[in-house]
C-alpha positions in Angstrom: -0.9 21.2 -30.1 0.0 18.1 -28.1 2.5 15.7 -29.6 3.4 12.1 -29.1 6.8 10.9 -28.0 7.4 8.4 -30.8 9.3 7.8 -34.0 7.9 5.4 -36.6 9.6 4.0 -39.7 10.1 0.7 -41.5 13.3 -1.1 -40.7 15.3 -2.5 -43.5 15.6 -5.8 -41.6 10.8 1.6 -1.4 15.8 2.8 1.6 17.6 5.8 0.6 19.8 6.0 3.7 21.2 9.3 5.1 24.8 7.9 5.0 25.0 7.4 1.2 24.8 9.9 -1.7 22.0 10.3 -4.1 23.2 10.6 -7.7 20.9 12.1 -10.4 21.1 11.9 -14.2 18.4 13.8 -16.1 18.0 13.7 -19.8 15.5 15.8 -21.8 15.3 16.4 -25.5 13.0 18.8 -27.4 15.0 20.0 -30.4 16.0 16.9 -32.4 18.3 17.3 -35.3 16.5 14.8 -37.6 13.2 14.1 -35.9 10.1 16.2 -35.0 10.5 18.4 -32.0 8.8 17.8 -28.7 7.0 20.4 -26.5 7.9 19.6 -22.9 10.6 17.0 -22.5 13.3 19.5 -21.4 10.8 21.4 -19.2 9.7 18.1 -17.5 13.4 17.1 -16.9 14.3 20.5 -15.5 11.3 20.8 -13.3 11.8 17.3 -11.8 15.5 18.0 -11.3 14.9 21.3 -9.6 12.3 19.8 -7.3 14.6 17.1 -6.2 17.5 19.5 -5.7 15.4 22.0 -3.7 13.3 19.7 -1.6 14.9 16.2 -1.4 18.2 14.6 -0.6 19.9 15.5 -3.9 22.9 17.8 -4.4 24.0 19.7 -7.5 27.5 18.3 -7.3 26.1 14.8 -7.8 23.7 15.8 -10.6 24.3 15.5 -14.4 21.9 17.3 -16.8 21.9 16.5 -20.5 19.4 18.8 -22.2 18.7 19.1 -25.9 22.0 19.3 -27.8 24.0 18.0 -24.9 22.0 14.7 -25.0 24.1 13.0 -27.6 24.5 9.2 -27.7 28.1 9.6 -26.6 27.3 12.0 -23.7 24.5 9.8 -22.4 26.7 6.7 -22.4 29.8 8.5 -21.0 27.7 9.9 -18.2 26.5 6.4 -17.3 30.1 5.2 -17.3 31.2 8.1 -15.2 28.5 7.2 -12.6 29.6 3.6 -12.7 33.1 4.8 -11.6 31.8 7.1 -8.8 28.9 5.2 -7.2 29.5 2.9 -4.3 27.3 0.3 -2.7 26.0 2.9 -0.2 24.9 5.3 -2.9 21.7 5.6 -4.9 21.1 6.5 -8.6 18.0 8.1 -10.1 17.9 8.3 -13.9 15.2 10.3 -15.7 14.8 10.3 -19.5 12.3 12.3 -21.5 12.4 12.2 -25.3 11.5 10.1 -28.3 11.5 6.3 -28.2 10.7 3.6 -30.7 10.3 -0.1 -31.1 11.7 -2.4 -33.7 9.3 -4.1 -36.2 9.1 -7.3 -34.1 8.2 -5.3 -31.0 10.9 -7.1 -29.1 13.3 -4.3 -28.4 12.9 -0.6 -27.4 15.3 2.3 -27.9 16.0 5.8 -26.7 16.6 8.4 -29.5 19.6 10.7 -28.8 19.4 14.3 -30.1 21.7 13.8 -33.2 20.4 10.4 -34.3 19.2 9.8 -37.9 16.9 7.0 -38.9 19.5 4.3 -38.2 19.0 1.9 -35.4 22.8 1.8 -34.8 22.6 5.4 -33.7 20.0 4.8 -31.0 20.5 3.5 -27.5 18.9 0.1 -26.9 17.1 -0.6 -23.6 19.3 -3.7 -23.3 22.4 -1.5 -23.4 21.0 0.7 -20.6 20.3 -2.4 -18.6 23.8 -3.8 -19.1 25.4 -0.6 -17.9 23.0 -0.3 -14.9 24.0 -3.9 -14.0 27.6 -2.8 -13.5 26.7 0.2 -11.3 27.1 -0.9 -7.7 24.4 1.3 -6.2 22.2 0.4 -3.2 19.1 1.6 -5.1 18.8 2.3 -8.8 15.6 3.9 -9.9 14.9 4.5 -13.6 12.0 6.8 -14.8 11.4 6.9 -18.5 8.9 9.2 -20.3 9.0 8.1 -23.9 6.9 6.0 -26.3 7.3 2.2 -25.9 9.2 2.7 -22.7 7.4 -0.3 -21.2 9.8 -2.5 -23.1 12.3 -1.6 -20.4 10.5 -4.0 -18.2 11.6 -7.7 -18.4 9.1 -10.1 -16.9 10.4 -12.3 -14.2 9.5 -14.1 -11.0 9.1 -11.9 -7.9 12.1 -12.6 -5.8 10.6 -11.8 -2.4 7.5 -10.3 -0.9 9.3 -8.4 1.9 8.7 -4.7 2.2 12.1 -3.9 3.7 13.4 -0.6 2.5 17.0 -1.3 3.5 17.3 -4.1 0.9 18.8 -3.1 -2.5 16.4 -2.4 -5.4 16.5 -2.0 -9.2 13.2 -0.6 -10.3 11.8 1.2 -13.4 8.8 3.4 -13.8 7.7 4.0 -17.4 5.2 6.4 -19.0 3.4 3.6 -20.9 3.4 0.1 -22.0 4.4 -0.7 -25.6 2.4 2.2 -26.8 2.5 5.9 -27.9 2.5 8.3 -25.0 1.5 12.0 -24.9 3.9 14.9 -24.7 1.2 17.3 -23.4 0.3 20.8 -24.6 3.1 23.2 -25.3 4.3 25.1 -22.2 2.9 22.4 -19.9 4.0 19.0 -18.9 3.4 15.5 -20.2 0.6 13.7 -18.3 3.1 11.3 -16.9 5.6 14.0 -15.7 2.7 16.1 -14.4 1.7 13.3 -12.0 5.2 12.9 -10.8 5.7 16.7 -10.3 2.4 17.1 -8.4 3.2 14.2 -6.1 6.7 15.5 -5.3 5.4 18.9 -4.6 2.3 18.0 -2.5 3.2 14.8 -0.7 3.6 15.4 3.1 7.2 15.7 4.3 7.8 12.3 5.7 9.1 11.0 2.4 7.9 9.2 -0.7 8.7 5.5 -1.4 9.1 4.3 -5.0 6.0 2.1 -4.6 3.8 5.0 -3.4 5.0 7.1 -6.3 4.3 4.3 -8.8 0.8 3.7 -7.5 0.0 7.4 -7.7 1.3 7.7 -11.2 -0.3 4.5 -12.5 -3.7 5.4 -11.0 -3.8 9.1 -12.1 -2.1 9.3 -15.5 -4.8 7.2 -17.4 -7.4 9.7 -16.1 -5.9 12.5 -18.4 -4.3 10.5 -21.2 -4.8 7.2 -23.1 -1.7 5.6 -21.7 -1.0 3.2 -18.9 2.3 3.7 -16.9 4.1 0.5 -15.8 6.4 -0.2 -12.9 8.4 -3.2 -11.9 11.8 -4.4 -10.8 14.4 -4.6 -13.6 14.9 -8.3 -13.9 18.4 -9.7 -13.6 20.0 -6.7 -12.0 20.0 -7.9 -8.4 16.8 -6.4 -7.1 16.0 -7.7 -3.6 12.6 -6.0 -3.3 13.8 -2.9 -1.4 12.6 0.5 -2.5 14.2 3.9 -3.0 12.8 6.6 -0.8 12.6 10.3 -1.8 13.5 11.7 1.6 13.1 15.5 2.3 16.2 17.7 2.8 15.3 18.5 6.4 16.1 15.0 7.4 19.7 15.2 6.2 21.9 16.1 9.2 24.4 14.5 11.4 22.8 13.4 14.7 24.7 12.8 17.9 23.2 11.1 21.0 23.7 14.2 23.0 21.0 15.9 20.8 18.6 13.0 21.5 19.2 12.0 25.2 16.3 13.1 27.4 14.5 14.8 24.5 11.4 12.8 23.6 10.4 15.0 20.7 13.8 14.8 19.2 13.8 11.0 19.6 10.4 10.7 17.9 11.6 12.8 15.0 14.7 10.7 14.7 13.0 7.3 14.6 10.6 8.7 12.0 13.2 10.3 9.7 16.0 7.8 10.2 14.7 4.2 9.9 17.6 1.9 10.6 19.7 4.8 11.9 22.5 4.1 14.3 20.5 5.4 17.4 17.2 3.9 16.4 16.8 1.2 19.1 18.2 3.5 21.8 15.9 6.3 20.7 12.9 4.0 20.9 13.9 3.0 24.4 14.4 6.6 25.4 10.9 7.4 24.2 9.4 4.6 26.2 11.4 5.4 29.3 10.5 9.1 29.2 6.8 8.6 28.3 6.4 5.5 30.5 3.3 4.4 28.7 2.1 1.0 27.7 1.8 2.1 24.0 5.5 3.2 23.8 6.9 0.1 25.6 4.8 -2.0 23.2 6.2 -0.1 20.2 9.7 -0.9 21.3 9.0 -4.6 22.0 7.3 -5.1 18.6 10.2 -3.6 16.7 13.1 -5.1 18.7 12.0 -8.6 19.6 15.6 -9.5 20.7 16.6 -6.0 21.6 19.0 -4.8 24.3 16.2 -3.6 26.6 13.5 -6.3 25.7 13.4 -7.9 29.2 12.9 -4.5 30.8 10.3 -3.6 28.2 8.3 -6.8 28.9 8.4 -6.2 32.6 7.1 -2.7 32.1 4.4 -3.9 29.7 3.2 -6.5 32.2 3.1 -4.0 35.0 1.3 -1.3 32.9 -1.2 -3.8 31.5 -2.1 -4.8 35.0 -2.5 -1.2 36.0 -4.6 -0.4 33.0 -6.7 -3.5 33.6 -7.4 -2.3 37.2 -8.2 1.2 36.2 -10.6 -0.1 33.5 -12.3 -2.4 36.0 -12.6 0.3 38.5 -14.6 2.4 36.0 -16.9 -0.5 35.1 -18.0 -1.5 38.6 -17.6 -4.2 41.2 -18.2 -7.2 38.9 -15.4 -6.1 36.7 -13.2 -5.7 39.8 -14.1 -9.3 40.9 -12.9 -10.5 37.4 -9.7 -8.5 37.8 -8.9 -10.1 41.1 -9.4 -13.6 39.5 -7.2 -12.7 36.6 -4.5 -11.0 38.6 -4.5 -12.7 42.0 -1.0 -11.6 42.9 -1.4 -8.0 41.7 -0.4 -5.1 43.9 -3.9 -3.7 43.2 -5.9 -6.6 44.8 -6.3 -5.0 48.2 -7.4 -1.7 46.6 -9.9 -3.7 44.4 -11.3 -5.5 47.4 -11.9 -2.2 49.2 -13.6 -0.7 46.2 -15.8 -3.8 45.8 -16.9 -3.5 49.4 -17.6 0.2 49.1 -19.7 -0.3 45.9 -21.7 -3.3 47.1 -22.7 -1.5 50.3 -24.3 1.3 48.3 -26.5 -1.2 46.2 -29.2 -3.6 47.1 -28.2 -7.1 46.2 -31.4 -8.0 44.2 -31.0 -5.0 41.9 -27.5 -6.1 41.0 -28.7 -9.7 40.4 -31.4 -8.4 38.0 -28.9 -6.7 35.7 -26.0 -9.1 35.5 -27.9 -12.3 34.4 -29.4 -10.5 31.5 -26.0 -9.7 30.1 -24.8 -13.3 30.6 -27.9 -14.8 28.9 -27.6 -12.5 25.9 -24.0 -13.6 25.4 -24.9 -17.2 25.9 -27.5 -17.0 23.2 -25.2 -15.6 20.5 -22.7 -18.5 20.6 -24.9 -21.4 19.4 -26.2 -19.2 16.5 -22.6 -18.4 15.3 -21.6 -22.0 15.3 -24.7 -23.5 13.7 -25.8 -20.7 11.5 -27.8 -21.9 8.5 -26.7 -21.1 4.9 -28.0 -17.8 3.6 -30.2 -18.5 0.6 -30.3 -16.0 -2.2 -28.8 -15.1 -5.6 -25.3 -14.5 -4.1 -23.4 -17.5 -2.8 -22.3 -16.5 0.7 -19.9 -17.9 3.3 -20.6 -17.6 7.0 -17.8 -16.0 9.0 -17.9 -16.7 12.8 -17.1 -13.6 14.8 -13.8 -13.3 16.7 -10.9 -11.1 17.7 -7.9 -10.4 15.7 -5.0 -8.0 15.3 -5.7 -5.7 12.4 -3.0 -4.0 10.3 0.7 -4.8 9.8 3.9 -3.4 11.4 5.8 -4.7 8.3 3.8 -2.8 5.8 3.2 0.8 4.8 2.4 3.6 7.4 -1.2 3.4 6.3 -1.3 -0.1 7.9 0.0 1.0 11.3 -0.3 0.7 14.2 -1.6 -2.9 14.6 -4.6 -2.8 16.8 -7.1 -5.2 18.4 -10.5 -5.7 16.8 -13.5 -7.7 17.9 -16.1 -8.6 15.3 -19.6 -10.2 15.4 -20.4 -12.9 13.0 -21.4 -12.0 9.4 -21.8 -13.4 5.9 -19.5 -12.6 3.0 -19.8 -13.2 -0.7 -17.9 -16.3 -1.8 -16.8 -14.3 -4.8 -16.7 -10.7 -5.9 -20.0 -9.6 -7.7 -19.7 -10.7 -11.3 -20.7 -9.0 -14.5 -23.5 -11.5 -14.9 -24.9 -10.8 -11.5 -24.7 -7.0 -12.1 -26.5 -7.3 -15.4 -29.3 -9.3 -13.9 -30.0 -6.6 -11.4 -29.0 -3.4 -13.2 -29.6 -4.3 -16.8 -26.2 -3.0 -18.1 -22.5 -3.8 -17.9 -20.1 -0.9 -17.1 -17.0 -3.2 -17.2 -14.0 -2.5 -19.3 -13.3 -6.3 -19.7 -16.7 -7.3 -21.2 -17.7 -10.6 -22.7 -16.7 -12.4 -19.5 -19.9 -12.9 -17.5 -18.0 -14.7 -14.6 -15.4 -12.0 -14.3 -15.8 -9.4 -11.6 -17.8 -6.4 -12.5 -15.5 -3.3 -12.5 -15.6 0.4 -13.4 -18.3 0.6 -10.6 -18.1 3.5 -8.2 -18.9 3.2 -4.5 -22.1 5.0 -5.0 -23.1 2.7 -7.9 -22.4 -0.3 -5.8 -24.9 1.0 -3.3 -27.5 1.4 -6.0 -26.9 -2.2 -6.9 -27.4 -3.2 -3.2 -30.6 -1.2 -3.0 -32.1 -2.8 -6.0 -31.1 -6.4 -5.1 -32.5 -6.0 -1.6 -35.8 -4.7 -3.2 -35.8 -7.7 -5.6 -35.0 -10.3 -2.9 -36.7 -9.2 0.3 -35.4 -10.2 3.7 -31.7 -10.5 2.7 -30.4 -7.1 3.5 -27.1 -7.2 1.5 -24.5 -4.5 2.2 -20.8 -3.7 1.8 -18.3 -5.2 4.2 -16.7 -2.9 6.7 -12.9 -2.7 6.4 -12.4 -4.7 9.5 -14.7 -7.5 8.3 -12.9 -7.5 5.0 -9.5 -8.0 6.6 -10.7 -10.6 9.1 -12.3 -12.6 6.3 -9.3 -12.2 4.0 -7.0 -13.5 6.8 -9.1 -16.6 7.2 -11.1 -15.5 10.3 -10.8 -17.8 13.3 -9.2 -20.4 11.0 -6.4 -18.1 9.9 -3.1 -19.6 8.8 -1.4 -16.1 9.1 -0.6 -15.9 5.4 0.7 -12.8 3.7 -2.1 -13.1 1.1 -5.6 -14.4 1.5 -5.1 -18.1 1.7 -1.4 -18.5 0.9 2.1 -17.1 1.3 2.4 -17.6 -2.5 0.2 -15.1 -4.4 0.2 -17.1 -7.6 -1.8 -19.8 -5.9 -4.6 -17.5 -4.8 -4.7 -14.3 -6.9 -4.5 -12.6 -10.2 -2.0 -9.7 -10.2 0.5 -7.9 -12.4 2.8 -10.8 -13.0 0.2 -13.4 -14.0 -3.0 -11.7 -15.0 -2.0 -10.8 -18.6 -3.3 -7.2 -18.1 -7.0 -8.2 -17.5 -9.5 -9.6 -15.0 -10.2 -13.3 -14.8 -13.3 -15.4 -14.0 -13.8 -15.7 -10.3 -13.0 -18.9 -8.4 -10.2 -20.1 -10.6 -7.5 -19.8 -7.9 -7.4 -21.5 -4.6 -9.8 -20.3 -1.8 -8.6 -19.1 1.6 -9.1 -21.0 4.8 -12.8 -20.0 4.9 -13.5 -21.1 1.3 -13.6 -17.5 0.0 -12.1 -16.7 -3.4 -10.2 -13.8 -5.1 -9.7 -11.6 -2.0 -6.1 -11.0 -3.2 -5.9 -9.6 -6.6 -8.3 -9.6 -9.6 -10.1 -6.4 -8.5 -9.9 -4.0 -5.6 -13.1 -4.2 -3.5 -15.1 -1.3 -2.1 -15.6 -1.3 1.7 -18.3 0.7 3.5 -15.8 2.8 5.6 -14.6 6.3 5.0 -10.8 6.3 4.7 -9.0 8.0 7.6 -5.2 8.1 7.7 -5.1 8.4 11.5 -8.0 6.1 12.1 -5.8 3.1 13.0 -4.1 5.2 15.6 -7.4 6.1 17.1 -8.3 2.4 17.3 -5.0 1.6 18.9 -5.4 4.3 21.5 -8.8 2.8 22.5 -7.2 -0.6 23.1 -10.0 -2.9 21.8 -12.5 -1.7 19.2 -15.7 -3.7 18.7 -17.3 -3.8 15.2 -15.5 -0.6 13.9 -17.1 1.1 11.0 -14.5 3.7 10.2 -14.4 7.5 10.7 -17.7 9.4 10.9 -17.0 11.4 7.8 -14.4 11.8 5.0 -13.8 12.4 1.3 -12.7 9.0 0.1 -13.7 5.4 0.7 -11.6 2.3 1.5 -10.7 -0.2 -1.1 -9.0 -3.5 -0.3 -7.3 -6.5 -2.0 -5.2 -5.3 -4.9 -6.0 -6.1 -8.6 -4.8 -7.5 -11.9 -2.9 -4.3 -12.5 -0.9 -4.2 -9.2 2.3 -5.6 -7.9 2.1 -8.2 -5.2 2.7 -5.7 -2.4 -0.8 -4.2 -2.9 -2.4 -7.7 -2.7 -1.5 -8.4 0.9 -4.4 -8.9 3.3 -3.4 -6.0 5.4 -2.9 -3.3 2.7 -5.4 -0.6 2.3 -6.0 2.2 -0.2 -8.8 4.5 -1.1 -10.8 6.2 -4.0 -13.4 8.8 -4.3 -17.0 7.5 -4.0 -17.7 8.6 -7.6 -14.5 7.1 -9.1 -15.0 4.4 -11.7 -11.8 2.5 -12.6 -11.3 -0.9 -14.3 -9.3 -2.2 -11.3 -12.1 -1.7 -8.7 -15.2 -3.9 -8.0 -17.0 -5.0 -4.9 -18.2 -8.0 -2.8 -21.3 -8.3 -0.7 -21.9 -8.9 3.0 -24.9 -9.6 5.1 -25.6 -9.9 8.8 -27.0 -13.1 10.4 -30.6 -13.1 11.4 -31.1 -12.6 15.1 
């Protein structure tokens, strides 16, 4: 039978770098001397330890295991002091604890229960004691994972120190199995729900590595699906966190690299820059790739990453030359009018003479009137669209909408996660967007029920709505109010609107560089949704696009879709991959750290998933 990892009684009063070492301390206790035994704490600790030793950058000589009778108060503290003496500023520390935990009567302090402890608080290890010791350990990254009841008390609330996603900055983070609550130990012979999520992710995640934030999101999202507990994750306040993140890097990455192994070998260089971010040969390897491939894409990749790099002037010259070549080749495929435009755009180009010859050849084959009939139609069509976009009338209906004039923007972020890369050029037509997410009141008026977890708040966003259920709502509201044709936003429309459209101030979040001004998220939401429109709007007058609830988009999610768009060069009104298994969600939520609330971040869920962090917002196309 499953047990809980708790003791109750009344008191009498992100970059793991290849150059540093990864230290590991695992603690697991099943057979307590004075408290009820647990089923799986030792098994969880051993399984996670063995996975890290076998598959990731951890070595047995830098690993300490304290299991069952070894996990005394003295041994735990002495092991931490031993690590304090060994660890340098280049090294990283991962600490995993699985066992009983408890809170004091005032719920202000949490404790770990060592194996020999009796019902005396003086025999436990206070979370504050752990924090004090960790403060003295001079590691680059310290990552604490705690699977015990009331482990959420490890987290001290504090102001986010920075919003950068730079893995080379030091970090001090903690991932706990629950808030200030009882958590499950799982069925005998298995794993706790919390440990099971971690183990599955470490086993199945592709080999490029796992950042702390990716692991935390996976565990926070999936643990509540099998147990009534809500894992928490945050930086440990006061220990010098600079918003970096530990990375679980696979073992195959750990090897000494010489330039002789990389020079002239494009495949080796590509592997190196992927596996060794900030490695000593990183810039040279990027330039070697660009030089060997001699493609616009690779020169651009170098220039974006090394704005003041050693080879930046050569890269810019190459980019200019290849853009000119690409522009000519594209014009050549499109016909003589495109070639005329090319000549006007690049009057000094080496391809001008060739373009003039091609124009002469093409025009001799066609009768002039036939050409004149085609081209004016295209021009007239374009001319008609512009006045409509600037003077579009407000869209009347039950949902308050904001008009977003079409435009071109760079979608994605080179500073974010891999899922946000590469940045690519997108052109969008004009559209309408809901001023707010769909609220519980609006949902009830159409559907007659309220699926939300946070009820009794009619102006809060509706949540616990699947993608398929959102479409049922859209179908019904379109039937009820004919002529409106509401729909979900495409992912590109969502990001364009979140960034402020053509009025964009290039903020990190939707409408501000300070998330507290525009959004409800983990640090300020008090673990719930809030009525829409209480924070500042963005540049277009749209509210709550950062935080409060994630919002469904119409697109299937594709991990390589951004690369496909980048390879095309300019994509017009993209609608995502043709097929898939999961749908895009955008914007972050009340439950998430600030990183997930950036306008460029993107995640996904199954179209039938119903979670209290996901809602939706409506879109509509202008009348033609």
